[in-house]
FITILUM-727932 format. One record per residue: residue in three letters; chain; x, y, z of N, C-alpha, C in turn. Coordinates in steps of 0.001 Angstrom, whole numbers. Layout:
N
residuo, cadena, nxx, nyy, nzz, caxx, cayy, cazz, cxx, cyy, czz
Ala, A, X, Y, Z, X, Y, Z, X, Y, Z $
...
This chain:
312
residuo, cadena, nxx, nyy, nzz, caxx, cayy, cazz, cxx, cyy, czz
Met, A, 37586, -3628, 31452, 36578, -4390, 31157, 35233, -3676, 31034 $
Gln, A, 34816, -2751, 32004, 33639, -2079, 31887, 33623, -1158, 30797 $
Ser, A, 34821, -556, 30323, 34788, 224, 29048, 34455, -507, 27942 $
Asn, A, 34946, -1621, 27628, 34787, -2529, 26667, 33262, -2977, 26421 $
Leu, A, 32520, -3305, 27671, 31222, -3502, 27707, 30401, -2249, 27352 $
Gln, A, 30739, -1063, 27930, 29977, 139, 27305, 30191, 395, 26038 $
Gln, A, 31356, 246, 25296, 31521, 439, 24076, 30769, -568, 23225 $
Ser, A, 30643, -1846, 23426, 30131, -2740, 23036, 28502, -2524, 22805 $
Ser, A, 27861, -2057, 24042, 26599, -1864, 24263, 26259, -511, 23185 $
Lys, A, 27194, 299, 23241, 27025, 1619, 22351, 26920, 974, 20727 $
Gln, A, 27696, 138, 20599, 27781, -340, 19251, 26466, -1000, 18740 $
Asp, A, 25856, -1734, 19684, 24717, -2529, 19593, 23709, -1656, 19454 $
Ile, A, 23608, -468, 20163, 22413, 631, 20136, 22353, 1108, 18849 $
Glu, A, 23768, 1554, 18332, 23933, 2217, 16994, 23425, 1220, 15826 $
Ala, A, 23611, -119, 16035, 23301, -1030, 15032, 21638, -1130, 14891 $
Asn, A, 21106, -1286, 16054, 19680, -1262, 16010, 19154, -23, 15591 $
Arg, A, 19763, 1124, 15845, 19161, 2505, 15451, 19316, 2362, 13756 $
Gly, A, 20486, 1813, 13291, 20633, 1733, 11947, 19703, 1034, 11324 $
Phe, A, 19309, -144, 11821, 18371, -1186, 11212, 16949, -435, 11208 $
Gln, A, 16601, 410, 12348, 15343, 1060, 12420, 15319, 2149, 11279 $
Val, A, 16315, 2747, 11110, 16381, 3996, 10076, 16001, 3340, 8696 $
Trp, A, 16742, 2153, 8422, 16509, 1513, 6988, 15214, 1112, 6901 $
Trp, A, 14567, 485, 8017, 13379, -307, 7988, 12247, 908, 7890 $
Lys, A, 12387, 2089, 8506, 11556, 3025, 8410, 11289, 3653, 7110 $
Met, A, 12635, 3717, 6497, 12590, 4220, 5130, 11625, 3435, 4148 $
Thr, A, 11426, 2265, 4359, 10670, 1414, 3410, 9025, 1879, 3717 $
Arg, A, 8992, 2439, 4977, 7363, 2852, 5357, 6588, 1611, 5373 $
Pro, A, 7002, 828, 6328, 6448, -631, 6407, 4940, -578, 6649 $
His, A, 4304, 517, 7250, 2703, 467, 7450, 1992, 371, 5989 $
Thr, A, 2715, 826, 5131, 2235, 847, 3707, 2243, -375, 2925 $
Leu, A, 3257, -1191, 3390, 3492, -2535, 2755, 2312, -3471, 2572 $
Thr, A, 1478, -3211, 3556, 226, -4135, 3420, -590, -3683, 2137 $
Ala, A, -473, -2663, 1588, -1145, -2341, 435, -642, -3083, -833 $
Ser, A, 345, -3876, -654, 861, -4803, -1725, 868, -6417, -1139 $
Phe, A, 1148, -6330, 188, 820, -7980, 488, -441, -8519, 695 $
Val, A, -1457, -7670, 1007, -2871, -8099, 1172, -3430, -8514, -182 $
Pro, A, -3245, -7666, -1079, -3946, -7928, -2351, -3279, -9280, -2939 $
Val, A, -2004, -9632, -2847, -1502, -10938, -3121, -2153, -12139, -2528 $
Leu, A, -2433, -11961, -1227, -3131, -12790, -449, -4403, -13139, -893 $
Leu, A, -5163, -12039, -1196, -6613, -12099, -1606, -6673, -12871, -2993 $
Gly, A, -5791, -12369, -4050, -5841, -13187, -5233, -5676, -14529, -5186 $
Thr, A, -4565, -14882, -4302, -4270, -16350, -4186, -5496, -17090, -3492 $
Ala, A, -6180, -16417, -2504, -7139, -17083, -1707, -8365, -17274, -2829 $
Leu, A, -8568, -16274, -3895, -9668, -16555, -4734, -9365, -17704, -5709 $
Ala, A, -7934, -17868, -5892, -7531, -18976, -6972, -7819, -20351, -6459 $
Leu, A, -8065, -20474, -5038, -8077, -21960, -4480, -9321, -22597, -5193 $
Lys, A, -10376, -21861, -5601, -11478, -22558, -6052, -11089, -23295, -7390 $
Asn, A, -10037, -22956, -7855, -9485, -23581, -9227, -8747, -24650, -9141 $
Gly, A, -8300, -25059, -7806, -7431, -26134, -7516, -6152, -25692, -6735 $
Lys, A, -5191, -26354, -6961, -3871, -26219, -5998, -3278, -24983, -6199 $
Ile, A, -2506, -24492, -5307, -1841, -23169, -5363, -318, -23509, -5605 $
His, A, 273, -22878, -6550, 1862, -22912, -6883, 2405, -21969, -5873 $
Ile, A, 2935, -22601, -4726, 3748, -21745, -3661, 4811, -20927, -4113 $
Gly, A, 5557, -21353, -5168, 6618, -20583, -5577, 6289, -19375, -6404 $
Leu, A, 5104, -19401, -7035, 4500, -18205, -7702, 3911, -17382, -6696 $
Phe, A, 3394, -17727, -5676, 2934, -16996, -4549, 3880, -16090, -3921 $
Leu, A, 4910, -16868, -3600, 6082, -16128, -2823, 6787, -15121, -3615 $
Ala, A, 7028, -15421, -5020, 7634, -14578, -5862, 6785, -13224, -6248 $
Met, A, 5608, -13501, -6385, 4734, -12322, -6537, 4540, -11558, -5298 $
Leu, A, 4508, -12181, -3963, 4331, -11527, -2788, 5833, -10702, -2583 $
Val, A, 6866, -11188, -2647, 8095, -10472, -2569, 8215, -9282, -3627 $
Ala, A, 8002, -9499, -4822, 8154, -8641, -5863, 7193, -7476, -5695 $
Ser, A, 5820, -7817, -5310, 5081, -6612, -4978, 5370, -5683, -3840 $
Met, A, 6041, -6378, -2758, 6507, -5756, -1771, 7723, -4711, -1849 $
Leu, A, 8681, -5370, -2710, 9643, -4491, -3240, 9265, -3342, -3980 $
Ile, A, 8504, -3643, -4858, 8069, -2431, -5705, 7308, -1412, -4804 $
Gln, A, 6502, -1803, -3761, 5995, -635, -3018, 7159, -109, -2119 $
Ala, A, 7976, -827, -1537, 9133, -237, -735, 9875, 745, -1720 $
Ala, A, 10062, 215, -2924, 10903, 1369, -3850, 10224, 2438, -4141 $
Thr, A, 8861, 2312, -4197, 8122, 3491, -4561, 7992, 4563, -3480 $
Asn, A, 8235, 3949, -2188, 8280, 4741, -1051, 9617, 5615, -1010 $
Met, A, 10615, 4718, -1497, 11851, 5360, -1523, 12045, 6419, -2561 $
Phe, A, 11458, 6230, -3818, 11411, 7386, -4745, 10670, 8571, -4366 $
Asn, A, 9603, 8247, -3395, 8880, 9416, -2908, 9732, 10041, -1901 $
Glu, A, 10659, 9385, -1135, 11657, 9990, -171, 12694, 10870, -975 $
Tyr, A, 13130, 10217, -2110, 14267, 10983, -2720, 13710, 12297, -3517 $
Phe, A, 12634, 12108, -4218, 12068, 13175, -4918, 11437, 14380, -4272 $
Asp, A, 10848, 13947, -2995, 10391, 15036, -2037, 11727, 15990, -1521 $
Phe, A, 12726, 15121, -1154, 14026, 15865, -825, 14340, 16828, -1952 $
Lys, A, 14494, 16210, -3060, 15119, 16997, -4218, 14354, 18219, -4554 $
Arg, A, 12994, 18142, -4198, 12102, 19285, -4411, 12019, 20199, -3165 $
Gly, A, 12798, 19793, -2206, 12830, 20647, -1064, 11493, 20562, -147 $
Leu, A, 10713, 19464, -291, 9517, 19140, 431, 9652, 18736, 1823 $
Asp, A, 10910, 18017, 2043, 11060, 17265, 3284, 12199, 18121, 3847 $
Thr, A, 11802, 18572, 5195, 12760, 19091, 6159, 12865, 18429, 7436 $
Ala, A, 13815, 18827, 8377, 14009, 18160, 9757, 12674, 18230, 10513 $
Glu, A, 11583, 19240, 10108, 10531, 19270, 10884, 9345, 18468, 10273 $
Ser, A, 9627, 17986, 9106, 8505, 17371, 8357, 7788, 16267, 9409 $
Val, A, 6526, 16342, 9317, 5713, 15269, 9921, 5616, 14064, 9157 $
Gly, A, 5543, 12819, 9973, 5521, 11554, 9457, 6883, 10824, 9256 $
Ile, A, 6790, 9490, 8618, 7920, 8854, 8803, 8924, 9080, 7369 $
Gly, A, 8428, 10018, 6687, 9333, 10281, 5627, 10379, 11216, 6129 $
Gly, A, 11353, 11658, 5296, 12361, 12638, 5584, 13533, 11899, 6223 $
Thr, A, 13841, 10591, 5795, 14879, 9916, 6407, 16371, 10669, 6013 $
Ile, A, 16255, 11133, 4642, 17363, 11999, 4109, 17850, 13117, 5063 $
Val, A, 16747, 13856, 5336, 17108, 15098, 6177, 17309, 14875, 7513 $
Arg, A, 16496, 13837, 8154, 16749, 13577, 9488, 17694, 12646, 10190 $
Asp, A, 17816, 11653, 9181, 18753, 10439, 9593, 20240, 10354, 8945 $
Gly, A, 20271, 11328, 7917, 21593, 11391, 7246, 21884, 10415, 6256 $
Ile, A, 20858, 9722, 5788, 21149, 8676, 4556, 21151, 9477, 3286 $
Lys, A, 22193, 9183, 2683, 22563, 10063, 1359, 21374, 9999, 488 $
Pro, A, 21091, 10868, -371, 20214, 10839, -1518, 20434, 9762, -2547 $
Lys, A, 21593, 9716, -2918, 22163, 8755, -3968, 21889, 7271, -3477 $
Thr, A, 22049, 7121, -2190, 21923, 5771, -1617, 20548, 5278, -1621 $
Val, A, 19557, 6044, -1376, 18284, 6027, -1422, 17669, 5655, -2760 $
Ile, A, 18087, 6340, -3632, 17710, 6096, -5126, 18327, 4910, -5625 $
Asn, A, 19564, 4548, -5307, 20192, 3400, -5778, 19536, 2069, -5116 $
Leu, A, 19258, 2148, -3932, 18419, 1085, -3288, 17059, 816, -3957 $
Ala, A, 16391, 2021, -4203, 15130, 1691, -4777, 15258, 1071, -6054 $
Phe, A, 16195, 1448, -6849, 16379, 848, -8346, 16818, -570, -8166 $
Gly, A, 17548, -889, -7081, 18173, -2322, -6533, 16829, -3194, -6449 $
Phe, A, 15841, -2593, -5747, 14700, -3325, -5358, 13787, -3589, -6564 $
Tyr, A, 13885, -2664, -7590, 13163, -2882, -8950, 13907, -3862, -9700 $
Leu, A, 15067, -4010, -9543, 15869, -5131, -10366, 15642, -6461, -9728 $
Ile, A, 15642, -6554, -8451, 15123, -7845, -7835, 13783, -8235, -8375 $
Ser, A, 12838, -7014, -8335, 11431, -7562, -8733, 11378, -7960, -10175 $
Leu, A, 12358, -7356, -11080, 12370, -7848, -12404, 12668, -9168, -12610 $
Leu, A, 13751, -9719, -11648, 14325, -11023, -11877, 13033, -11944, -11282 $
Leu, A, 12537, -11660, -10426, 11256, -12280, -9998, 10170, -12313, -10941 $
Gly, A, 9962, -11115, -11587, 9002, -11179, -12627, 9242, -12120, -14039 $
Val, A, 10591, -12266, -13963, 11002, -13289, -15118, 10630, -14665, -14786 $
Tyr, A, 10808, -14989, -13512, 10460, -16335, -13152, 8886, -16516, -13048 $
Ile, A, 8035, -15341, -12715, 6615, -15641, -12827, 6064, -15663, -14190 $
Cys, A, 6698, -14769, -15249, 6253, -14927, -16485, 6713, -16201, -17260 $
Ala, A, 7794, -16658, -16808, 8154, -18161, -17271, 7195, -19152, -16963 $
Asn, A, 6500, -19061, -15862, 5623, -20084, -15317, 4226, -19629, -15408 $
Ser, A, 3959, -18667, -16339, 2453, -18156, -16472, 2528, -17620, -17885 $
Ser, A, 2587, -16309, -17989, 2620, -15762, -19431, 3305, -14488, -19398 $
Trp, A, 3977, -14498, -20558, 5021, -13371, -21065, 4188, -12100, -21017 $
Trp, A, 2971, -11973, -21277, 2128, -10792, -21380, 2249, -9994, -20067 $
Leu, A, 2280, -10893, -18928, 2445, -10225, -17645, 3702, -9165, -17401 $
Ala, A, 4679, -9445, -18328, 5760, -8582, -18487, 5556, -7148, -18683 $
Ile, A, 4673, -6872, -19677, 4155, -5511, -19981, 3356, -4879, -18817 $
Val, A, 2470, -5687, -18193, 1841, -5283, -16895, 2731, -4859, -15855 $
Gly, A, 3544, -5737, -15598, 4536, -5425, -14519, 5394, -4139, -14761 $
Leu, A, 5740, -4093, -16060, 6540, -2762, -16245, 5799, -1481, -16158 $
Val, A, 4453, -1534, -16561, 3606, -578, -16376, 3431, -87, -14925 $
Cys, A, 3340, -1355, -14112, 3080, -987, -12709, 4343, -303, -12145 $
Met, A, 5545, -778, -12394, 6885, -174, -11930, 6909, 1367, -12296 $
Ala, A, 6512, 1567, -13710, 6510, 2983, -14085, 5695, 3755, -13349 $
Val, A, 4489, 3343, -12902, 3446, 4088, -12229, 4234, 4361, -10689 $
Gly, A, 4977, 3323, -10320, 5573, 3552, -8956, 6706, 4682, -8882 $
Tyr, A, 7355, 4788, -10110, 8322, 5734, -10288, 7768, 7073, -10427 $
Phe, A, 6774, 7227, -11374, 6419, 8437, -11991, 5219, 9044, -10801 $
Tyr, A, 4894, 8234, -9719, 4056, 8633, -8670, 4591, 9988, -8058 $
Thr, A, 5768, 10023, -7903, 6477, 11281, -7300, 7660, 11705, -7964 $
Gly, A, 8039, 10808, -9120, 9185, 11171, -10113, 8755, 11759, -11394 $
Gly, A, 9453, 12306, -12271, 9089, 12977, -13443, 8684, 14479, -13342 $
Pro, A, 8431, 14951, -14554, 8068, 16540, -14498, 6657, 16741, -13865 $
Val, A, 5799, 15832, -13862, 4460, 16061, -13455, 4203, 14719, -12653 $
Pro, A, 4417, 14789, -11422, 4306, 13575, -10475, 2715, 13278, -10393 $
Ile, A, 2478, 11939, -10512, 984, 11710, -10168, 472, 11909, -8964 $
Ala, A, 1381, 12024, -7812, 987, 12377, -6496, 481, 13896, -6402 $
Tyr, A, 1027, 14660, -7379, 572, 16157, -7294, -650, 16413, -8048 $
Thr, A, -1319, 15323, -8561, -2647, 15609, -9416, -3709, 14803, -8639 $
Pro, A, -5069, 15173, -9084, -6153, 14580, -8550, -6298, 12980, -8632 $
Phe, A, -5248, 12276, -9394, -5216, 11013, -9866, -4583, 10029, -8893 $
Gly, A, -3938, 10617, -7840, -3060, 9769, -7192, -3741, 8478, -6512 $
Glu, A, -4952, 8870, -5925, -5956, 7813, -5301, -6482, 6839, -6275 $
Leu, A, -6834, 7274, -7418, -7385, 6354, -8434, -6277, 5387, -8966 $
Leu, A, -5276, 5945, -9303, -4155, 5053, -9837, -3453, 4058, -8909 $
Ser, A, -3113, 4595, -7814, -2575, 3885, -6569, -3580, 2766, -6388 $
Gly, A, -4914, 3062, -6148, -5817, 1960, -5891, -5929, 1039, -6899 $
Phe, A, -6045, 1249, -8153, -6150, 416, -9391, -4906, -520, -9457 $
Phe, A, -3600, 100, -9410, -2231, -753, -9517, -1904, -1603, -8438 $
Met, A, -2306, -865, -7225, -1593, -1575, -6052, -2802, -2423, -5270 $
Gly, A, -3990, -2068, -5724, -5138, -2701, -5110, -5729, -3970, -6189 $
Met, A, -6605, -3527, -7184, -7159, -4296, -7888, -6243, -5187, -8852 $
Leu, A, -5130, -4677, -9519, -4375, -5125, -10382, -3489, -6444, -9955 $
Ile, A, -2995, -6074, -8488, -2317, -7016, -7869, -3091, -8243, -7655 $
Ile, A, -4297, -8012, -7193, -5214, -9087, -6897, -5174, -9939, -8268 $
Leu, A, -5622, -9404, -9335, -5863, -9994, -10636, -4611, -10714, -11183 $
Ile, A, -3532, -10158, -11002, -2270, -10826, -11484, -1982, -12148, -10643 $
Ser, A, -2298, -11889, -9232, -2015, -13165, -8291, -3025, -14294, -8664 $
Phe, A, -4125, -13820, -8988, -5135, -14810, -9488, -4838, -15489, -10832 $
Phe, A, -4539, -14710, -11658, -4112, -15339, -13013, -2828, -15988, -12936 $
Ile, A, -1797, -15813, -12185, -643, -16700, -12283, -1025, -17993, -11678 $
Gln, A, -2119, -18198, -10836, -2393, -19570, -10240, -3386, -20185, -11185 $
Thr, A, -4169, -19391, -12070, -5300, -20184, -12698, -5131, -19931, -14240 $
Gly, A, -4385, -18970, -14747, -4412, -18659, -16277, -5504, -17904, -16691 $
Thr, A, -6428, -17238, -15878, -7481, -16594, -16479, -7771, -15613, -15181 $
Val, A, -8686, -14708, -15637, -9392, -13705, -14774, -10742, -13966, -14926 $
Asp, A, -11656, -14143, -13821, -13028, -14161, -13972, -13750, -12928, -13179 $
His, A, -15122, -12767, -13475, -16069, -11783, -13110, -15924, -11770, -11515 $
Ser, A, -15760, -12920, -10753, -15923, -12933, -9439, -14554, -12266, -8765 $
Ser, A, -13400, -12675, -9297, -12031, -11973, -8929, -11973, -10505, -9201 $
Ile, A, -12741, -10179, -10204, -12795, -8573, -10419, -13617, -7830, -9510 $
Leu, A, -14772, -8438, -9225, -15593, -7882, -8314, -15282, -7858, -6930 $
Leu, A, -14530, -9067, -6378, -14036, -9002, -5104, -12779, -8228, -4811 $
Ser, A, -12297, -7600, -6012, -10993, -6834, -5847, -11387, -5418, -5660 $
Val, A, -12683, -5084, -5957, -13019, -3733, -5985, -12835, -3006, -4578 $
Pro, A, -13245, -3636, -3106, -12924, -2982, -1994, -11445, -2745, -1804 $
Ser, A, -10563, -3679, -2241, -9236, -3547, -2060, -8759, -2206, -2952 $
Met, A, -9053, -2038, -4177, -8894, -914, -4767, -9191, 266, -4040 $
Val, A, -10551, 322, -3389, -11058, 1571, -2874, -10067, 1931, -1653 $
Leu, A, -9940, 744, -819, -9154, 1087, 530, -7671, 1313, 343 $
Val, A, -6891, 868, -723, -5688, 1445, -948, -5792, 2860, -1496 $
Gly, A, -6669, 3161, -2284, -6731, 4507, -2705, -7001, 5363, -1519 $
Met, A, -7909, 4969, -427, -8125, 5577, 717, -6809, 5804, 1560 $
Ile, A, -5859, 4960, 1612, -4425, 5253, 2274, -3900, 6462, 1807 $
Met, A, -3854, 6571, 346, -3478, 7972, -314, -4185, 9157, 140 $
Leu, A, -5408, 9020, 100, -6261, 10048, 501, -6023, 10590, 1885 $
Ser, A, -6017, 9585, 2987, -5678, 9925, 4211, -4458, 10552, 4431 $
Asn, A, -3362, 10238, 3504, -2094, 10914, 3673, -2423, 12428, 3187 $
Asn, A, -2873, 12569, 2167, -3277, 13863, 1518, -4088, 14690, 2427 $
Ile, A, -5014, 14317, 3276, -5678, 14865, 4069, -4660, 15437, 5208 $
Arg, A, -3948, 14653, 5866, -2944, 15111, 6730, -2024, 16100, 6325 $
Asp, A, -1598, 16023, 5145, -565, 16945, 4524, -1266, 18179, 3662 $
Leu, A, -2575, 18319, 3861, -3162, 19268, 2878, -2608, 20667, 2865 $
Asp, A, -2432, 21082, 4171, -1885, 22589, 4030, -484, 22578, 3367 $
Gly, A, 344, 21846, 3677, 1798, 21702, 3227, 1670, 21473, 1799 $
Asp, A, 839, 20595, 1204, 752, 20225, -166, 191, 21400, -949 $
Lys, A, -751, 22149, -313, -1281, 23392, -1088, -191, 24369, -1268 $
Glu, A, 616, 24562, -228, 1679, 25569, -329, 2630, 25190, -1561 $
Asn, A, 2859, 23873, -1808, 3821, 23416, -2833, 3214, 23158, -4119 $
Gly, A, 2006, 23374, -4447, 1401, 23550, -5672, 626, 22304, -6040 $
Arg, A, 453, 21484, -5076, -201, 20182, -5557, -1573, 20445, -5745 $
Lys, A, -2257, 19489, -6478, -3581, 19638, -6828, -4474, 18185, -6436 $
Thr, A, -4111, 17845, -5228, -4698, 16549, -4845, -6183, 16527, -4586 $
Val, A, -6879, 15592, -4459, -8208, 15453, -4205, -8576, 16140, -2794 $
Ala, A, -7885, 16039, -1948, -7945, 16601, -580, -7926, 17993, -614 $
Ile, A, -7099, 18586, -1535, -6958, 20096, -1739, -8154, 20638, -2605 $
Leu, A, -8595, 19830, -3426, -9722, 20377, -4350, -10905, 20400, -3587 $
Leu, A, -11340, 19136, -2892, -12310, 19283, -1955, -12429, 19997, -885 $
Gly, A, -11197, 20227, -129, -11143, 20812, 1226, -11197, 19685, 2196 $
Lys, A, -10782, 20053, 3429, -10769, 18919, 4546, -11947, 18211, 4653 $
Lys, A, -13038, 19013, 4996, -14340, 18452, 5538, -14901, 17564, 4538 $
Lys, A, -14894, 17957, 3092, -15422, 17128, 2292, -14531, 15928, 1835 $
Ala, A, -13217, 16107, 2112, -12309, 14961, 1794, -12547, 13791, 2935 $
Ile, A, -12796, 14243, 4095, -13211, 13329, 5069, -14535, 12568, 4907 $
Phe, A, -15428, 13456, 4293, -16776, 12841, 3909, -16609, 11806, 2862 $
Leu, A, -15735, 12226, 2007, -15469, 11121, 892, -14852, 9836, 1477 $
Leu, A, -13722, 10058, 2385, -13138, 8882, 2979, -14121, 8101, 3689 $
Ala, A, -15075, 8599, 4466, -16074, 7865, 5151, -17063, 7148, 4151 $
Gly, A, -17369, 7772, 3132, -18271, 7246, 2156, -17649, 6063, 1373 $
Met, A, -16244, 6119, 1188, -15605, 4896, 576, -15467, 3893, 1502 $
Phe, A, -15068, 4191, 2900, -15166, 2957, 3881, -16635, 2347, 3891 $
Thr, A, -17560, 3247, 3845, -18896, 2405, 3888, -19247, 1677, 2575 $
Phe, A, -18974, 2208, 1488, -19008, 1667, 319, -18343, 166, 227 $
Ser, A, -17203, 149, 784, -16410, -1224, 772, -17127, -2227, 1656 $
Tyr, A, -17833, -1963, 2747, -18513, -2897, 3372, -19903, -3170, 2738 $
Leu, A, -20577, -2287, 2262, -21850, -2499, 1554, -21441, -3414, 251 $
Trp, A, -20373, -3280, -457, -20166, -3892, -1642, -19979, -5367, -1333 $
Ile, A, -19287, -5688, -191, -19039, -7134, 254, -20602, -7627, 332 $
Leu, A, -21431, -6984, 1212, -22569, -7462, 1493, -23479, -7594, 298 $
Gly, A, -23296, -6701, -734, -24124, -6984, -2024, -23570, -8215, -2680 $
Leu, A, -22301, -8589, -2545, -21684, -9732, -3172, -22213, -10906, -2603 $
Ile, A, -22505, -10764, -1267, -22904, -11975, -356, -24351, -12508, -759 $
Ile, A, -25139, -11212, -906, -26555, -11349, -1105, -26605, -11777, -2641 $
Ser, A, -25720, -11541, -3459, -26012, -12025, -4901, -25344, -13397, -5134 $
Gly, A, -24739, -14097, -4099, -24131, -15291, -4196, -22646, -15415, -4852 $
Ile, A, -22064, -14117, -4970, -20573, -14216, -5608, -19830, -14395, -4555 $
Ala, A, -19967, -13868, -3196, -18967, -13894, -2195, -19646, -14800, -1213 $
Pro, A, -18751, -15758, -576, -19350, -16687, 439, -19975, -15849, 1785 $
Phe, A, -20856, -16412, 2358, -21332, -15768, 3673, -20182, -15540, 4532 $
Trp, A, -19183, -16299, 4641, -18238, -16102, 5684, -17391, -14867, 5482 $
Thr, A, -17577, -14211, 4192, -16782, -12900, 4025, -17358, -11752, 4858 $
Ala, A, -18453, -12083, 5585, -19207, -11028, 6294, -18307, -10857, 7538 $
Ile, A, -17295, -11654, 7671, -16472, -11459, 8804, -15731, -10039, 8639 $
Val, A, -15607, -9422, 7685, -15052, -8072, 7422, -15577, -7044, 8405 $
Ile, A, -16798, -7336, 8961, -17376, -6451, 9711, -16596, -6130, 11040 $
Leu, A, -15782, -7084, 11278, -14958, -6963, 12575, -13866, -5848, 12512 $
Ser, A, -13698, -5434, 11272, -12687, -4391, 11004, -13177, -2991, 11276 $
Val, A, -14430, -2902, 11337, -15086, -1600, 11472, -14696, -553, 12409 $
Pro, A, -14009, -899, 13432, -13522, 99, 14579, -12310, 763, 13922 $
Lys, A, -11634, 251, 13015, -10493, 993, 12438, -10868, 2325, 11623 $
Pro, A, -11828, 1987, 10667, -12283, 3163, 9897, -12807, 4223, 10784 $
Val, A, -13741, 3769, 11911, -14388, 4550, 12612, -13252, 5509, 13422 $
Lys, A, -12284, 4884, 13953, -11179, 5720, 14438, -10488, 6613, 13495 $
Ala, A, -10238, 6209, 12387, -9694, 7139, 11374, -10572, 8234, 11173 $
Ile, A, -11861, 7992, 10826, -12765, 9371, 10626, -12796, 10301, 11826 $
Lys, A, -12868, 9639, 12931, -12954, 10403, 14186, -11561, 11272, 14345 $
Gly, A, -10631, 10647, 14248, -9229, 11301, 14397, -9005, 12389, 13323 $
Phe, A, -9539, 12404, 12187, -9486, 13398, 11222, -10409, 14536, 11525 $
Ile, A, -11451, 14118, 12030, -12690, 15191, 12401, -12190, 16056, 13571 $
Glu, A, -11494, 15438, 14470, -11124, 15986, 15944, -9818, 16833, 15939 $
Asn, A, -8982, 16534, 14926, -7733, 17215, 14894, -7332, 17846, 13399 $
Asn, A, -6624, 18998, 13640, -6302, 19931, 12701, -4810, 19840, 12361 $
Val, A, -3984, 19605, 13421, -2480, 19591, 13496, -1989, 18143, 12733 $
Pro, A, -1290, 18417, 11700, -777, 16928, 10942, -298, 16001, 11888 $
Leu, A, 538, 16272, 12975, 1073, 15292, 13837, 42, 14570, 14571 $
Lys, A, -1040, 15298, 14984, -2251, 14623, 15772, -2984, 13790, 14702 $
Met, A, -3071, 14066, 13488, -3874, 13261, 12511, -2841, 12026, 12046 $
Ala, A, -1675, 11913, 12399, -1125, 10743, 12086, -1634, 9418, 12457 $
Pro, A, -2186, 9253, 13590, -2846, 8082, 14034, -4119, 7823, 13173 $
Ala, A, -4792, 8843, 12689, -5929, 8544, 11857, -5508, 8000, 10464 $
Met, A, -4523, 8402, 9896, -3712, 7873, 8748, -3359, 6451, 9027 $
Ile, A, -2626, 6085, 10097, -2251, 4801, 10221, -3672, 3921, 10303 $
Ala, A, -4671, 4397, 11012, -5917, 3481, 11230, -6493, 3356, 9975 $
Thr, A, -6385, 4208, 8842, -6842, 3880, 7415, -6009, 2779, 6798 $
Ala, A, -4708, 2919, 7116, -3839, 1805, 6337, -4214, 487, 7105 $
Gln, A, -4424, 428, 8446, -4813, -786, 9220, -6216, -1203, 8732 $
Thr, A, -7080, -357, 8277, -8430, -802, 7834, -8221, -1630, 6595 $
Asn, A, -7410, -1104, 5531, -6984, -1942, 4586, -6445, -3407, 4849 $
Thr, A, -5496, -3298, 5722, -4893, -4635, 6238, -5785, -5695, 6758 $
Ile, A, -6675, -5070, 7835, -7599, -6152, 8594, -8767, -6406, 7723 $
Phe, A, -9360, -5511, 6746, -10345, -5836, 6043, -10021, -6939, 4978 $
Gly, A, -8764, -6707, 4541, -8009, -7689, 3438, -7955, -8983, 4142 $
Phe, A, -7377, -9115, 5174, -7205, -10228, 5776, -8266, -11062, 6245 $
Leu, A, -9233, -10407, 6718, -10573, -10892, 7079, -11299, -11376, 5939 $
Leu, A, -11162, -10800, 4667, -11885, -10949, 3425, -11215, -12305, 2967 $
Ala, A, -9879, -12495, 3021, -9274, -13498, 2581, -9496, -14690, 3548 $
Ile, A, -9567, -14413, 4697, -9955, -15764, 5643, -11431, -16224, 5320 $
Gly, A, -12373, -15253, 5073, -13708, -15527, 4800, -13784, -16376, 3465 $
Ile, A, -12920, -15946, 2499, -12868, -16752, 1147, -12200, -18087, 1249 $
Phe, A, -11313, -18275, 1954, -10584, -19565, 2387, -11735, -20430, 2953 $
Ile, A, -12425, -19915, 4097, -13372, -20798, 4745, -14453, -21133, 3696 $
Gly, A, -14976, -20127, 3049, -15914, -20566, 2139, -15528, -21716, 1117 $
His, A, -14212, -21733, 665, -13720, -22858, -160, -14079, -24183, 615 $
Phe, A, -13797, -24257, 1820, -13753, -25494, 2393, -15253, -25925, 2806 $
Phe, A, -15945, -25041, 2974, -17397, -25336, 3476, -18604, -25200, 2223 $
Ser, A, -18045, -24835, 973, -18985, -24750, 63, -19386, -26092, -582 $
């Protein structure tokens, strides 16, 4: 009896570990880079009337699946290029550390893309088929971010493209499928999201600067050096808050969006963590704080927009 209980307990532990491995491979802390923009775009659309819940959920799931697939492409191609080892820092390296087969990772990524395509058909059928082109471009960027002969992540354009496609464009698509248009306020209010999503990539590149340099990458962090890259990160954080202040003063954003100020401790923690540490493992909390800045800032901005709609 005791032997059976021990065996059952061991199986439960293995099952939990298995789930944790698969969940870790999606890099969950990065998924907010797709979730928050969908929420923001939908919040902005409220001023035009009712929200189509089906389109909101389809866009939300499709965006998160594309983000998760992009992370898996990163996992696969880093392994293929010999960049991931058992000693690699971070939540990548599932293939080398956890024994997941490379073919399984790449097949799962394409499986996520397939589900996203099906959701995209539903979205286009209920909005505009022009979005099919936009969606395919977004998926191509996700693949070529680490795939192809010259991966985007190896160039100085990683922050810019990830910020535009995973930040601004997702907001505008989410707004468009609800309203049938894109206006100047939706574009202006999507700028901080574009910046903060790009900063997630910059923080990752600051942490991995030395290893990336050895592997021939030419990221912004490498070109600027660590000190100037941290200065850029701090400057972009500051810009995001000042941008919202400017929109409030100009009457484009409701006063309630000033609530984003409550997220300030996270970027402060990120900058402090990068300044005080040089070892990649010790810089990981600063990178997480950068991702949390995007999450909390975005949620608070969406809340401010929601409240503004009801009290305008």
